[in-house]
C-alpha positions in Angstrom: -13.1 33.1 17.0 -13.3 33.9 13.3 -9.7 34.9 13.0 -8.5 31.5 14.8 -10.6 29.7 12.1 -8.5 31.5 9.3 -5.3 30.6 11.0 -6.0 27.0 11.4 -7.2 27.0 7.8 -3.9 28.5 6.9 -2.1 26.1 8.8 -4.0 23.3 6.8 -2.7 24.7 3.6 0.8 25.2 4.9 1.1 21.5 5.9 -0.4 20.5 2.4 2.3 22.4 0.8 5.1 21.4 2.7 4.1 17.7 2.6 3.9 18.4 -1.3 7.1 19.9 -1.5 8.8 17.3 0.6 7.1 14.6 -1.7 8.4 16.5 -5.0 11.9 16.8 -3.7 12.2 13.1 -2.8 10.9 12.0 -6.2 13.2 14.5 -7.8 16.2 13.0 -6.0 15.1 9.5 -7.3 14.4 11.1 -11.0 18.2 12.0 -11.3 19.9 8.9 -10.4 21.6 6.7 -13.3 19.6 4.1 -14.7 20.5 1.1 -16.8 18.7 -1.7 -18.4 17.2 -4.1 -15.8 18.2 -7.9 -16.1 14.6 -9.2 -15.7 16.3 -12.9 -15.3 17.6 -11.8 -11.9 14.2 -11.2 -10.3 11.2 -13.8 -9.3 7.7 -12.3 -8.5 6.2 -14.2 -5.9 2.4 -14.0 -5.4 0.2 -15.5 -2.5 -3.1 -15.8 -4.5 -6.8 -16.0 -3.2 -9.9 -15.9 -5.1 -12.7 -13.4 -4.7 -11.7 -10.2 -6.5 -13.3 -10.0 -10.0 -10.0 -8.9 -11.5 -7.9 -11.5 -10.3 -7.2 -13.0 -13.6 -6.7 -9.8 -15.6 -4.3 -8.5 -12.9 -2.1 -11.7 -12.9 -1.8 -11.8 -16.6 -0.8 -8.0 -16.7 2.3 -8.4 -14.7 3.2 -11.7 -16.9 2.4 -9.7 -20.3 4.7 -6.8 -19.3 7.6 -9.1 -18.6 9.6 -11.3 -20.9 11.9 -13.3 -18.7 11.0 -12.8 -15.2 10.1 -15.6 -13.4 6.9 -16.1 -11.3 5.9 -18.2 -8.4 2.2 -18.5 -7.6 0.8 -19.6 -4.1 -2.6 -21.1 -4.2 -4.7 -22.8 -1.6 -5.5 -26.5 -2.4 -9.1 -25.8 -1.2 -9.3 -22.7 -3.2 -10.9 -24.4 -6.7 -11.7 -20.8 -8.2 -8.1 -19.5 -7.9 -6.8 -22.9 -9.4 -9.1 -22.7 -12.4 -7.9 -19.0 -13.0 -4.3 -19.7 -12.7 -4.6 -22.9 -14.8 -6.5 -20.9 -17.5 -3.8 -18.3 -17.5 -0.9 -20.8 -17.8 -2.4 -22.3 -20.9 -0.4 -19.3 -22.7 2.9 -21.6 -23.5 5.3 -18.5 -22.7 3.5 -17.9 -19.5 3.7 -21.4 -18.4 7.3 -21.7 -19.1 8.4 -19.0 -16.5 5.7 -19.6 -13.9 5.7 -22.3 -10.9 2.2 -22.8 -9.3 2.5 -24.4 -6.1 -0.9 -26.0 -4.3 -0.7 -25.5 -0.6 -2.3 -27.1 2.5 -4.8 -24.9 4.5 -3.1 -22.3 6.8 -2.6 -23.6 10.5 -4.6 -21.7 13.3 -2.9 -18.4 14.4 -0.5 -18.1 11.6 -0.6 -15.2 9.0 -1.9 -16.8 5.6 0.5 -14.6 3.4 3.5 -15.4 5.6 2.7 -19.1 5.7 2.4 -19.0 1.8 5.5 -17.1 1.2 7.6 -19.1 3.7 7.0 -22.1 1.4 7.3 -20.3 -1.9 10.7 -18.8 -1.0 12.4 -22.1 -1.1 11.7 -22.3 -4.9 13.3 -18.8 -5.9 16.4 -19.4 -7.8 17.0 -15.7 -8.7 19.0 -13.1 -6.7 15.9 -11.0 -6.1 12.4 -11.7 -4.9 9.5 -9.3 -5.6 6.7 -9.8 -3.1 3.5 -8.8 -4.6 -0.2 -9.1 -3.8 -2.4 -10.7 -6.4 -4.4 -7.5 -6.9 -1.1 -5.6 -7.8 0.3 -4.5 -11.1 3.5 -3.0 -11.3 4.7 -0.4 -13.8 7.7 -2.0 -15.2 8.6 1.2 -17.2 9.6 2.7 -13.9 11.4 -0.5 -12.8 14.7 0.7 -13.9 15.2 2.7 -10.7 16.2 -0.8 -9.2 19.4 -0.7 -11.1 20.9 2.1 -8.4 20.0 -0.3 -5.7 21.7 -3.2 -7.4 25.1 -1.4 -7.0 24.5 -1.0 -3.0 26.9 -3.3 -0.9 24.6 -3.1 2.3 21.6 -5.0 2.8 18.4 -3.4 1.8 14.6 -3.8 1.0 13.0 -1.7 -1.8 9.3 -0.6 -1.3 7.1 0.6 -3.9 4.6 3.3 -4.2 1.0 2.2 -4.4 -2.0 4.0 -6.4 -5.3 3.2 -7.2 -6.7 3.8 -10.8 -9.6 2.2 -12.9 -11.8 1.7 -10.2 -15.7 1.6 -10.9 -18.4 1.6 -8.3 -18.9 4.0 -5.3 -17.5 2.1 -2.5 -14.4 1.0 -4.6 -13.8 4.8 -5.7 -13.8 5.9 -2.0 -11.3 3.2 -1.4 -9.2 4.5 -4.1 -9.6 8.0 -3.0 -8.0 7.0 0.3 -5.2 5.4 -1.2 -4.7 8.0 -3.8 -5.0 11.0 -1.3 -2.6 9.7 1.3 0.0 7.7 -0.9 1.9 10.7 -2.3 1.6 12.7 0.8 2.7 10.0 3.4 5.4 7.6 1.8 7.5 10.3 0.2 7.5 13.1 2.7 8.3 10.5 5.5 11.1 9.0 3.4 12.5 12.6 2.8 12.9 13.1 6.6 14.3 9.8 6.9 11.5 8.0 8.7 10.7 5.1 6.3 9.7 2.5 9.1 7.2 0.5 7.1 6.8 -0.9 3.8 4.0 -1.1 1.1 3.2 -4.7 1.7 1.5 -5.1 -1.5 4.6 -4.8 -3.4 8.4 -4.8 -2.1 11.7 -6.2 -3.6 14.5 -7.9 -1.2 17.5 -10.0 -1.9 16.5 -13.8 -1.7 19.3 -14.3 0.4 18.2 -11.9 3.0 15.0 -13.7 3.3 16.7 -16.8 3.8 19.3 -15.6 6.1 17.1 -14.2 8.5 14.3 -16.7 8.0 12.0 -13.6 7.6 8.5 -15.1 7.2 9.3 -18.1 9.7 9.8 -15.3 12.4 6.9 -13.2 11.4 4.2 -15.7 10.8 2.3 -14.9 13.7 2.2 -11.4 13.3 -1.2 -10.1 11.7 0.5 -7.0 10.0 3.0 -8.5 8.1 4.3 -5.6 6.2 5.1 -3.8 9.5 6.5 -6.9 11.1 8.9 -7.5 8.3 10.1 -3.7 8.2 10.5 -3.8 12.0 12.1 -7.2 12.1 14.7 -6.4 9.2 15.4 -3.1 10.5 16.5 -4.4 13.8 19.1 -6.4 11.7 20.4 -3.4 9.9 18.5 -3.8 6.8 17.9 -0.5 5.1 14.4 0.3 4.1 14.3 2.2 0.8 11.2 4.0 -0.5 11.2 4.0 -4.1 9.0 5.7 -6.7 8.3 2.6 -8.8 4.5 2.7 -8.9 2.2 -0.2 -8.4 -1.6 -0.2 -9.3 -3.5 -1.7 -6.4 -7.0 -2.2 -7.0 -9.4 -3.4 -4.1 -13.0 -4.1 -5.4 -15.6 -3.2 -2.7 -19.2 -3.7 -3.6 -21.3 -2.7 -0.1 -20.9 -0.2 2.7 -20.1 -3.0 5.5 -17.2 -4.2 3.3 -15.9 -0.6 2.8 -16.1 0.0 6.7 -14.7 -3.4 7.7 -11.8 -2.5 5.2 -11.1 0.8 6.4 -11.4 -0.3 10.1 -8.6 -2.9 9.6 -6.1 -0.6 7.9 -6.8 2.0 10.4 -6.1 -0.5 13.3 -2.8 -1.2 11.6 -2.1 2.3 11.3 -2.8 2.7 15.0 -0.3 -0.1 15.9 2.2 1.6 13.5 1.7 4.8 15.3 2.4 3.2 18.8 5.5 1.7 17.6 6.8 4.7 15.6 5.1 7.6 16.9 7.3 11.2 16.4 7.0 14.9 15.8 7.4 14.5 12.2 4.8 11.8 11.8 2.6 14.1 14.0 2.9 16.9 11.6 3.2 15.2 8.4 0.7 12.5 8.7 -1.6 12.8 12.0 -2.5 16.4 12.2 -3.4 16.7 8.3 -5.8 13.9 8.6 -7.8 15.5 11.5 -8.0 19.0 10.6 -10.4 18.8 7.7 -13.4 17.6 9.9 -12.4 20.1 12.6 -12.4 22.9 10.0 -15.9 21.7 8.5 -17.6 21.7 11.8 -16.2 24.8 12.5 -17.0 26.2 9.3 -20.7 25.2 9.6 -20.9 27.0 12.8 -19.4 30.1 11.6 -21.6 30.3 8.4 -21.9 29.7 4.7 -18.6 31.5 3.6 -16.1 29.8 6.1 -17.9 26.2 5.0 -17.3 27.1 1.1 -13.7 28.1 2.0 -13.2 24.7 3.6 -14.8 22.7 0.9 -13.2 24.8 -1.8 -9.6 24.4 -0.1 -10.0 20.6 -0.1 -11.3 20.7 -3.5 -8.0 22.5 -4.6 -6.1 20.1 -2.9 -7.5 17.3 -4.4 -7.2 19.0 -7.9 -3.4 19.4 -7.3 -2.9 16.0 -6.3 -4.9 14.6 -9.2 -2.6 16.7 -11.4 0.4 15.4 -9.8 -0.6 11.7 -9.9 -1.3 12.2 -13.6 2.4 13.1 -14.2 3.8 10.8 -11.8 1.9 7.6 -12.8 1.4 8.6 -16.6 -2.5 7.9 -15.9 -5.8 10.0 -16.8 -8.1 10.1 -14.1 -11.7 11.2 -14.2 -12.8 14.5 -12.5 -15.1 12.7 -10.3 -11.8 11.8 -8.3 -11.7 15.0 -6.9 -15.4 14.8 -5.4 -14.3 11.3 -3.8 -11.1 12.8 -2.3 -13.0 15.6 -0.6 -15.2 13.0 1.0 -12.7 11.0 2.0 -10.9 13.8 3.7 -14.2 14.3 5.7 -14.9 10.7 6.3 -11.2 9.7 7.4 -11.2 11.3 10.9 -14.9 10.0 11.3 -13.9 6.3 10.6 -10.8 6.7 12.9 -12.8 7.7 15.7 -15.3 4.9 15.1 -12.5 2.6 15.0 -11.0 3.9 18.4 -14.5 3.6 20.1 -15.4 0.3 18.8 -13.7 -3.0 20.0 -10.5 -3.7 18.2 -12.0 -6.7 16.3 -11.8 -7.3 12.6 -13.2 -10.0 10.5 -10.6 -11.8 8.5 -11.2 -14.9 6.5 -14.3 -15.5 8.1 -12.8 -15.5 11.7 -12.8 -12.6 14.3 -9.1 -11.5 15.3 -8.6 -8.9 18.3 -6.0 -6.4 17.0 -4.0 -5.2 19.8 -0.3 -5.6 19.8 -0.1 -6.8 16.1 -0.1 -10.8 16.9 -3.0 -13.0 15.5 -5.3 -13.5 18.4 -8.8 -15.1 17.6 -12.0 -14.1 19.6 
């Protein structure tokens, strides 16, 4: 039994280094491409905006401050007085006001995805060649945006998705969410891209030619889909549009203040992941994503049964994994994380399988915009 334990522990380590190797190879392939200066005037950032996050003003301003000529379209609900006040305050700065359109929109109809509903109306206002779809809690690293110059030379139809990370969080639950994003981002998006299985997009940040969105009536066709990122990936892939995983970073910070808020968010994400796995299950997905996610809790329980030394080996091994990933993120994203992220990532490794089991055994219902929605096939179905 002990020998089998050490075999599984070794397998876990091998899978980690395999995923890390694939990620590094994929990143290096992008770093070696020829880059030129980006023409910001060819891009418009379009953002559906909703109040609620305390960093809303800060994140919106950062994207404006880090660009000079790039255009912005903000999509705000007429009923959202707080979001209107925040955007109005930002646009008091003349240079920001000059290149930003703020649209006030009616409330979203029943059974329609709010994000798709807003984007559908905003696309009409875009006058640039490219559209950047960006969540209101996301900040792009424009120092790496010149990777887009290689894509601009392509003659086929394509969509470029960025790589998310979560840096600068405070508070236990927010940092726990950050650990989920950070411990999975590099080891999921890049390895799957390297084995030619980019089947979804980072819905918080992606770039596509405006004419593609109009030609295929994208947001009109997917407006009844709950998982808009998976829906747009599936819809465009079926029409021959290539999905490209870039290494352009995007800092996504979700503020979570209480345990039930954390549980609801994780359940929603894991339900969406379940829909993805149903549509795109493969052996590569199993060995590069699913199996590495479930082995830590199995090893922990097994180690506790065997004794102190096996348990310490499991915890120590996951700690070493977290240290390596922290070092990689600091280099790739040019950030400096606190040492506490190591503890949060180890905790996340143990919690993730438990949360997924909870997601499977409880009704597939989420609370979204104060409404209960049953998540089964990806459609918006109210309870």
